[in-house]
C-alpha positions, 0 to 999 in steps of 0.5 A: 540503503532504505531511508526510513523516516523518523518513525522507522517508516517508508511510504509504499505506493501499491500498483496493479502489476497488470493495469498499472492502476495505483491502488493505494498508499500505505506505510511499511516498517522493517518488519512489515517489509521483511514479512512481505518478502517472506510470504509474498503478500503485502503486509504494512504497518498500521499507523492508527492501530500500531501493528502489522497489517496483512492486507486482505487477511480479513477480507480475502482481498490479499495482494500477491507481490510481484516486485518491490521497487525503490525510488532513486532517493530510497525513501519510497517503495513501489509495490507491484501486486496482483490484487485478489479484490478491491484495495479500498475499504469502501469496495472500490478497486482503488483508494483513488476514486474521488476527484479533489474538486468533488470533495472540495465542492461538497464541503463548501 
């Protein structure tokens, strides 16, 4: 049984199925999870827009889903994908390309 949060969402960690690099973290609701399973490409829930978000629908950088795993507490998903391009809107392969120290030092 999936443990949805109080907004009906579950965090989804997206990982490259080949390299195992973590590409991004997004959120899914029941509808986006169902749609992902139906079409075989990652579909998330956009918390900022309040709508479904088919990753790569406009950029072409879709994420073909190989497997969906759930953690032992059933409150986080791990989605293994074959990415068609960068995961990050900045053009970086992964959204995790900055070191915390660099960001903190830039602010200080």
